[in-house]
C-alpha positions as CSV (number, residue, x, y, z in Angstrom):
1,M,-135.2,76.4,155.7
2,F,-138.9,76.3,154.8
3,I,-140.2,78.9,152.4
4,R,-143.9,79.2,151.5
5,A,-144.8,78.9,147.9
6,D,-148.6,79.7,147.4
7,D,-150.4,77.1,149.6
8,H,-147.4,74.8,150.0
9,L,-144.0,74.7,151.7
10,M,-140.7,74.2,150.0
11,T,-137.7,73.1,152.0
12,I,-134.0,73.9,151.4
13,L,-131.4,71.6,153.1
14,L,-127.7,72.7,153.1
15,M,-125.3,69.8,152.7
16,P,-121.9,71.1,153.6
17,A,-120.1,68.4,151.4
18,P,-119.8,67.8,147.5
19,M,-122.3,65.5,145.8
20,P,-121.0,62.0,145.3
21,F,-119.3,61.9,141.8
22,D,-121.4,60.3,139.0
23,Q,-119.5,59.9,135.8
24,Q,-122.6,58.9,133.8
25,L,-124.7,61.9,135.0
26,W,-122.0,64.5,133.9
27,R,-121.2,62.7,130.7
28,H,-124.8,62.8,129.6
29,A,-125.0,66.4,130.6
30,S,-122.0,67.2,128.4
31,W,-124.2,66.7,125.4
32,V,-125.8,70.1,126.0
33,W,-123.5,71.7,128.6
34,P,-119.8,72.0,127.7
35,E,-118.6,72.3,131.3
36,P,-120.3,69.9,133.6
37,F,-117.1,68.1,134.9
38,D,-115.6,71.5,135.7
39,A,-118.7,72.6,137.7
40,D,-118.7,69.2,139.6
41,G,-115.0,69.4,140.4
42,R,-115.3,73.0,141.7
43,H,-118.4,72.7,144.1
44,R,-117.8,72.1,147.8
45,A,-121.4,71.9,149.0
46,H,-125.0,71.5,147.6
47,L,-128.6,72.3,148.4
48,V,-131.3,69.7,148.4
49,I,-134.6,71.3,147.5
50,S,-138.0,69.6,147.6
51,A,-141.7,70.3,147.9
52,M,-143.4,69.6,151.2
53,G,-147.0,69.5,152.2
54,S,-149.6,72.2,152.8
55,A,-148.3,75.5,154.4
56,E,-151.3,75.5,156.8
57,N,-153.3,72.9,158.6
58,N,-156.1,73.0,156.1
59,A,-157.8,70.0,154.9
60,E,-159.1,72.0,151.8
61,T,-155.6,72.3,150.4
62,K,-155.1,69.6,147.9
63,A,-151.9,67.5,147.8
64,L,-149.7,68.5,144.8
65,S,-149.8,66.0,141.9
66,F,-146.4,64.9,140.4
67,D,-146.9,67.3,137.6
68,E,-147.6,70.1,139.9
69,S,-144.8,69.3,142.3
70,T,-142.4,69.1,139.3
71,R,-143.4,72.5,137.9
72,L,-143.4,74.3,141.3
73,T,-140.0,72.8,142.4
74,T,-138.6,73.8,138.8
75,A,-139.7,77.5,139.3
76,F,-138.5,77.5,143.0
77,V,-135.0,76.3,141.9
78,G,-134.9,79.2,139.5
79,G,-135.7,81.5,142.2
80,V,-133.0,80.1,144.4
81,L,-130.5,80.6,141.5
82,E,-131.5,84.2,141.2
83,A,-130.8,84.7,144.9
84,L,-127.6,82.7,145.0
85,Q,-125.3,83.8,142.1
86,G,-122.5,81.4,143.1
87,C,-124.4,78.3,142.2
88,L,-122.5,76.2,139.6
89,G,-125.2,73.8,138.4
90,V,-128.4,71.9,139.0
91,V,-129.0,68.2,139.3
92,W,-132.5,67.2,138.9
93,C,-133.6,63.9,140.6
94,G,-130.1,62.7,140.5
95,K,-130.3,62.0,136.9
96,V,-130.1,65.3,134.8
97,G,-127.4,68.0,135.0
98,R,-127.9,71.5,133.8
99,S,-126.0,74.7,133.9
100,P,-127.4,77.5,136.0
101,E,-127.8,79.6,133.0
102,A,-130.0,77.1,131.1
103,W,-132.1,76.5,134.3
104,L,-132.6,80.2,134.9
105,E,-133.9,80.7,131.3
106,Q,-136.0,77.7,131.0
107,S,-137.6,77.6,134.5
108,R,-139.4,80.8,133.6
109,R,-141.6,78.6,131.6
110,S,-142.2,76.2,134.4
111,F,-146.1,76.7,134.5
112,D,-146.5,77.1,130.6
113,P,-148.6,74.4,129.0
114,F,-147.4,71.9,126.3
115,P,-145.6,72.4,124.1
116,D,-143.8,75.3,125.9
117,H,-143.1,73.5,129.2
118,P,-139.4,73.1,130.1
119,Y,-139.3,69.4,129.7
120,S,-135.6,69.4,128.8
121,L,-134.7,70.2,132.3
122,W,-136.3,67.2,133.6
123,M,-134.8,64.5,131.2
124,E,-131.7,63.6,129.1
125,I,-131.6,62.4,125.5
126,V,-128.6,60.1,125.1
127,P,-127.5,59.3,121.4
128,Y,-125.9,56.0,120.6
129,R,-124.9,53.9,117.6
130,S,-126.3,50.3,116.9
131,G,-124.5,48.9,113.9
132,E,-125.0,51.6,111.3
133,T,-128.1,53.1,112.9
134,I,-128.0,56.2,115.2
135,G,-130.6,55.8,118.0
136,A,-131.2,57.6,121.2
137,Y,-132.8,56.8,124.5
138,T,-134.0,59.0,127.4
139,V,-133.1,59.3,131.0
140,G,-135.7,60.7,133.4
141,L,-138.8,60.4,131.3
142,S,-140.0,57.3,133.2
143,A,-140.8,59.6,136.3
144,F,-143.6,60.9,134.2
145,T,-144.7,57.9,132.1
146,G,-143.3,54.9,133.8
147,R,-141.2,54.2,130.7
148,E,-138.2,55.6,128.9
149,I,-138.0,56.1,125.2
150,E,-135.6,53.9,123.0
151,F,-135.7,55.2,119.4
152,E,-133.9,53.3,116.7
153,V,-135.1,54.2,113.1
154,D,-132.8,53.5,110.2
155,G,-131.4,56.2,108.0
156,L,-131.7,59.2,110.4
157,D,-128.8,61.4,111.5
158,E,-128.1,62.4,115.0
159,H,-129.9,65.7,114.9
160,V,-133.1,64.3,113.4
161,V,-133.2,61.6,115.9
162,T,-132.6,64.0,118.9
163,V,-135.4,66.3,117.5
164,R,-137.9,63.4,117.2
165,V,-137.1,62.0,120.6
166,A,-137.5,65.5,122.2
167,Q,-140.8,66.0,120.4
168,L,-142.1,62.6,121.5
169,S,-140.8,63.2,125.1
170,S,-142.5,66.6,125.4
171,Y,-145.8,65.2,124.2
172,L,-145.7,62.2,126.6
173,I,-144.9,64.3,129.6
174,A,-148.0,66.5,128.8
175,N,-150.3,63.7,127.7
176,G,-149.0,60.4,129.3
177,L,-149.2,57.1,127.5
178,D,-152.5,57.8,125.7
179,T,-154.2,55.6,123.1
180,E,-152.3,57.2,120.2
181,I,-149.1,55.8,121.2
182,K,-150.0,52.3,122.3
183,S,-148.0,49.1,121.9
184,G,-148.4,47.7,118.4
185,A,-149.2,51.1,116.8
186,V,-147.6,52.0,113.5
187,F,-146.9,55.6,112.3
188,E,-147.1,55.9,108.7
189,A,-144.3,57.5,106.7
190,D,-144.7,61.3,106.1
191,T,-142.7,61.3,102.9
192,E,-141.5,58.7,100.4
193,V,-138.0,58.7,101.9
194,D,-139.4,58.5,105.4
195,H,-140.0,55.4,107.4
196,R,-143.0,53.6,108.8
197,V,-142.2,53.4,112.5
198,G,-143.6,50.7,114.9
199,V,-144.2,51.2,118.5
200,L,-143.6,48.4,121.0
201,Y,-143.7,48.4,124.9
202,R,-140.9,46.3,126.0
203,N,-137.8,46.1,128.2
204,S,-134.7,47.9,127.0
205,R,-131.8,45.7,126.0
206,F,-129.6,48.4,127.5
207,N,-130.8,47.8,131.0
208,I,-132.6,51.0,131.4
209,G,-135.9,49.3,132.3
210,P,-139.2,49.4,130.6
211,V,-139.2,51.5,127.4
212,I,-141.5,52.6,124.6
213,S,-139.6,51.4,121.6
214,F,-139.7,53.1,118.2
215,S,-138.1,51.3,115.3
216,S,-138.4,50.9,111.5
217,V,-141.2,48.6,110.4
218,Q,-139.4,47.8,107.0
219,D,-136.0,46.3,107.0
220,R,-134.6,48.9,104.5
221,S,-131.1,48.2,105.5
222,K,-131.3,44.5,105.0
223,R,-129.8,43.8,108.3
224,L,-132.5,41.3,109.7
225,K,-131.5,37.8,109.8
226,T,-133.5,34.6,110.6
227,Y,-132.7,32.3,113.4
228,E,-134.0,29.0,114.8
229,I,-135.8,29.4,118.2
230,I,-135.2,25.9,119.1
231,P,-131.9,25.1,117.3
232,T,-131.3,22.0,115.2
233,S,-128.6,20.9,117.7
234,I,-131.4,20.3,120.4
235,A,-134.0,19.0,117.9
236,R,-131.6,16.3,116.7
237,H,-131.1,14.8,120.2
238,H,-134.0,15.8,122.4
239,P,-136.3,12.7,122.8
240,L,-139.6,14.6,122.6
241,L,-138.5,16.4,119.4
242,V,-137.1,13.4,117.9
243,M,-140.5,11.6,118.4
244,L,-142.4,14.7,117.1
245,G,-140.2,14.8,114.0
246,K,-140.8,11.1,113.2
247,V,-144.5,11.9,112.8
248,G,-144.1,15.2,111.0
249,L,-145.1,17.4,114.0
250,F,-141.8,19.2,114.5
251,D,-139.2,20.5,112.0
252,P,-136.8,23.2,113.1
253,A,-136.9,24.7,109.7
254,Q,-140.7,25.5,110.0
255,A,-141.7,29.2,110.1
256,E,-143.1,28.7,113.7
257,N,-139.5,28.0,114.9
258,Q,-138.0,31.1,113.3
259,I,-137.5,34.6,114.5
260,R,-136.0,37.7,112.8
261,L,-133.3,39.6,114.7
262,R,-130.7,42.3,113.9
263,P,-127.2,40.8,114.4
264,D,-125.8,44.3,115.1
265,H,-127.9,44.4,118.3
266,Y,-125.7,41.7,119.7
267,V,-122.1,41.0,120.6
268,S,-121.9,38.0,118.3
269,E,-124.2,35.3,116.8
270,V,-122.9,32.7,119.3
271,R,-126.0,31.4,121.1
272,L,-126.1,31.9,124.9
273,E,-125.7,28.5,126.7
274,S,-128.2,29.7,129.3
275,F,-130.8,30.3,126.7
276,D,-130.5,26.8,125.0
277,N,-130.3,25.2,128.5
278,G,-133.6,26.9,129.4
279,L,-135.2,25.6,126.1
280,S,-134.0,22.0,126.9
281,S,-135.2,22.2,130.4
282,A,-138.7,23.3,129.4
283,L,-138.8,20.6,126.8
284,S,-137.7,18.0,129.3
285,G,-140.4,19.1,131.7
286,M,-142.9,18.0,129.1
287,L,-141.7,14.3,129.4
288,T,-142.2,13.9,133.0
289,T,-145.8,13.0,133.2
290,D,-147.3,9.6,133.2
291,A,-149.6,10.7,130.3
292,Y,-146.6,11.3,128.1
293,A,-144.8,8.1,129.1
294,K,-148.0,6.1,128.1
295,A,-148.5,8.1,124.9
296,D,-145.0,7.6,123.8
297,T,-145.0,3.9,124.4
298,I,-148.2,3.4,122.3
299,A,-146.9,5.7,119.7
300,R,-143.6,3.8,119.3
301,R,-145.7,0.7,118.8
302,A,-147.8,2.3,116.2
303,L,-144.8,3.5,114.3
304,A,-143.1,0.0,114.4
305,S,-146.3,-1.3,112.8
306,G,-146.3,1.4,110.1
307,D,-149.3,3.3,111.7
308,T,-148.0,6.9,111.5
309,A,-151.4,8.5,111.7
310,S,-152.2,7.0,115.1
311,A,-148.8,7.9,116.4
312,R,-149.3,11.4,115.2
313,S,-152.7,11.6,116.8
314,L,-151.3,10.4,120.1
315,L,-148.4,13.0,120.2
316,L,-150.4,16.0,118.9
317,P,-151.1,17.5,122.4
318,W,-147.3,17.6,123.0
319,S,-146.7,19.2,119.7
320,Q,-149.2,22.0,120.6
321,E,-147.4,22.4,123.9
322,V,-144.1,22.9,122.0
323,G,-145.9,25.4,119.8
324,R,-147.0,27.4,122.8
325,L,-143.4,27.4,124.0
326,Q,-142.2,28.7,120.7
327,E,-144.7,31.5,120.7
328,A,-143.8,32.4,124.4
329,V,-140.0,32.5,123.5
330,K,-140.6,34.4,120.4
331,L,-142.6,37.1,122.4
332,A,-139.9,37.1,125.1
333,L,-137.1,37.7,122.5
334,T,-139.2,40.5,120.9
335,L,-139.8,42.2,124.3
336,C,-136.1,41.7,125.4
337,D,-137.2,39.8,128.3
338,V,-134.7,37.1,127.3
339,F,-131.9,37.0,124.9
340,M,-130.7,34.3,122.4
341,F,-127.3,36.3,122.1
342,S,-125.4,38.6,124.3
343,P,-126.6,42.2,123.8
344,A,-124.1,44.6,122.3
345,P,-123.0,47.6,124.5
346,L,-123.8,51.2,123.6
347,R,-121.5,53.0,121.4
348,S,-121.3,56.8,120.9
349,P,-122.5,58.0,117.5
C-alpha cells in the first residue's frame, strides 16, 4: 500500500509472519517497557513501513534528508497506530523496541526542534557495570552521527548516567559531531564533587563499533595501573632490544614503554599471546635489512673495544623506530584498536 504524505510516498508492506526473535532487542527494550517479551510472543504478523521517493514525477521535489525521512516516518507510524488499534509494538530500524502507547505519545513531537524531538524513539540507552563504575552505551545513535556513545564516568549512579547520556544523544542527533564535542576535548567539572570528563573518538571495547567515549580525566577511584608495552620477557631475549639495551637506548622501565589501563576493563591481567607475538614480529622485521646487519656488526666491534658512544650512534635509527612502534601501540591500545588483555564482558548494573 502506498500513502501520500505531503510531497512524498510512504509504503506499508504486510508480512504475514512474526518478526524473527531478537533476544537482545527485547532485553534492551525492557529498560523502558515492562512487557516487550509478551508483545513479541503474541504477535503473528508485522508491517514494514518506509519512506519512498516523490509522490509525483517532479524534479523540483527534493529528496528527503535522513533527518526528514526519520521524522516523517516517525509521525507516519504514529498515524498507523491510531488507525490500527491492535498493534502490539514498534521496532525501529531493527534495533529499538517501543510500546504503542509510548510511540503514540512521543511521535506527536516528530517535527519539533531540539530539545523536544522524540529522540528516545530512535535509540536505546543500555546501562552496564565496569568494575565499580556504572556506565552506559547507546544503540541506534550511529545512524545519525556515525558513532555510538560509550559513557563511563566514576562515581555516578545509574539515573545520573542515563540522564547525561540521554542529553548528549539528543544534542548530537540535532547538531551532529560539531566542534564542541571533538576528540581530545575536556569538559570541566560543574561542581567540586563532579568530574572533569574527557572525550575520545575510538572503537568500543564492547564490539559496538566506533564510539564517542566519555570518561573521567582524573583517576579518583585509584584503579589505573601501569603496564609495560613491550614486556621485559621480550626485551630480555630479543636481539634488537638486547643490543639497544647494551648502549642505553632501550629500557622496558622507561616512561615511553608504559601505558596506564584499568584492570577492571579486562578479564584478567594475563597478557594476550597474540599481542606479544605481534610485538615480536614487528621488532623482528626491523632486523631483516642489510643496513641493520651492517650496523649491528660494526656496533658489536665498537662495544668490544669499549667504544659505547660509536655503537650508540650506529644503533640510534633503530631505537627511534622502536620508539615509533611504542607510540603506535600506545595509541592503538587507547583507541581499543588492539588489546593487551582480553576485554571484560558487559555486566548489568
